[in-house]
C-alpha positions as semicolon CSV with decimal commas, in nm:
position;residue;x (nm);y (nm);z (nm)
1;M;8,784;10,893;14,307
2;A;8,755;10,997;13,944
3;Q;8,917;10,777;13,682
4;R;9,233;10,925;13,534
5;P;9,221;10,960;13,155
6;I;9,416;10,721;12,939
7;L;9,651;10,849;12,672
8;I;9,576;10,743;12,316
9;A;9,852;10,832;12,069
10;Y;9,702;10,898;11,727
11;D;9,869;10,942;11,389
12;D;9,579;10,874;11,151
13;S;9,715;10,530;11,058
14;V;9,508;10,214;11,024
15;H;9,687;10,087;11,333
16;A;9,595;10,394;11,538
17;R;9,230;10,358;11,438
18;H;9,237;9,990;11,531
19;A;9,400;10,072;11,866
20;I;9,111;10,305;11,953
21;E;8,858;10,031;11,873
22;F;9,059;9,772;12,068
23;A;9,098;10,001;12,369
24;S;8,726;10,067;12,371
25;A;8,646;9,696;12,357
26;E;8,890;9,621;12,640
27;L;8,823;9,921;12,862
28;G;8,461;9,996;12,780
29;G;8,528;10,366;12,725
30;G;8,599;10,618;12,997
31;A;8,811;10,930;13,005
32;A;9,078;10,962;12,735
33;E;9,304;11,222;12,585
34;V;9,394;11,164;12,222
35;V;9,739;11,300;12,149
36;H;9,896;11,372;11,814
37;A;10,265;11,449;11,857
38;W;10,434;11,631;11,571
39;E;10,774;11,761;11,484
40;P;10,798;12,069;11,262
41;L;10,945;11,988;10,923
42;S;11,205;12,257;10,979
43;S;11,325;12,070;11,289
44;A;11,320;11,730;11,121
45;S;11,513;11,868;10,825
46;S;11,819;11,916;11,040
47;R;11,836;11,536;11,074
48;L;11,702;11,437;10,733
49;A;11,902;11,553;10,433
50;V;11,611;11,496;10,195
51;Y;11,424;11,786;10,363
52;A;11,719;12,020;10,394
53;F;11,564;12,265;10,147
54;V;11,299;12,368;10,402
55;A;11,538;12,428;10,690
56;G;11,454;12,797;10,679
57;A;11,078;12,744;10,708
58;G;10,918;13,040;10,878
59;G;10,622;13,119;11,099
60;E;10,356;13,061;10,833
61;E;10,477;12,707;10,770
62;L;10,497;12,635;11,142
63;E;10,144;12,766;11,198
64;Y;10,014;12,550;10,911
65;E;10,182;12,243;11,061
66;R;10,037;12,326;11,405
67;K;9,686;12,352;11,263
68;Q;9,730;12,022;11,079
69;A;9,845;11,855;11,402
70;E;9,551;11,996;11,597
71;S;9,317;11,871;11,326
72;K;9,467;11,519;11,348
73;A;9,431;11,519;11,726
74;E;9,067;11,626;11,700
75;E;9,001;11,363;11,434
76;G;9,137;11,096;11,669
77;A;8,934;11,231;11,960
78;E;8,618;11,216;11,750
79;L;8,691;10,852;11,663
80;A;8,746;10,783;12,033
81;R;8,416;10,950;12,123
82;Q;8,240;10,738;11,861
83;A;8,400;10,432;12,024
84;G;8,259;10,528;12,364
85;F;8,535;10,736;12,523
86;E;8,491;11,078;12,679
87;A;8,780;11,209;12,473
88;S;8,961;11,537;12,437
89;A;9,231;11,624;12,184
90;L;9,586;11,748;12,230
91;A;9,860;11,827;11,978
92;I;10,214;11,819;12,116
93;Q;10,499;11,986;11,928
94;S;10,833;11,811;11,963
95;E;11,184;11,917;11,876
96;G;11,290;11,559;11,807
97;P;11,132;11,219;11,754
98;V;10,760;11,223;11,832
99;S;10,794;10,903;12,033
100;A;11,018;11,091;12,277
101;A;10,764;11,374;12,303
102;L;10,488;11,126;12,390
103;I;10,703;10,958;12,653
104;D;10,814;11,291;12,802
105;S;10,456;11,416;12,816
106;S;10,319;11,098;12,969
107;T;10,584;11,081;13,241
108;S;10,595;11,451;13,329
109;G;10,325;11,405;13,589
110;G;10,126;11,712;13,489
111;R;9,866;11,552;13,264
112;G;9,742;11,279;13,497
113;W;9,728;11,002;13,237
114;S;9,696;10,638;13,329
């Protein structure tokens, strides 16, 4: 039976980079999906008064944010590949806290993560 991929959440922080290295040392590589979850600034602004001025952000801003998120996910996947994983990248858009998006995605059953 094929090994199910592990989920590696990646946000470009020092801690995320260290987690990839640690996971590689502990697991010895294998299948992985590196996920960068992101919330559009226009969505976050509804909860954060400091960003209220961008509440009306349109399609161009959203597309820019999506491309940035996809780039971060790919950057993390490349680091995972360098660490010995067979990694793919995924950017997940959330409408709330990114932690909730990661949990929802990992428990939805459709991705097959370990």
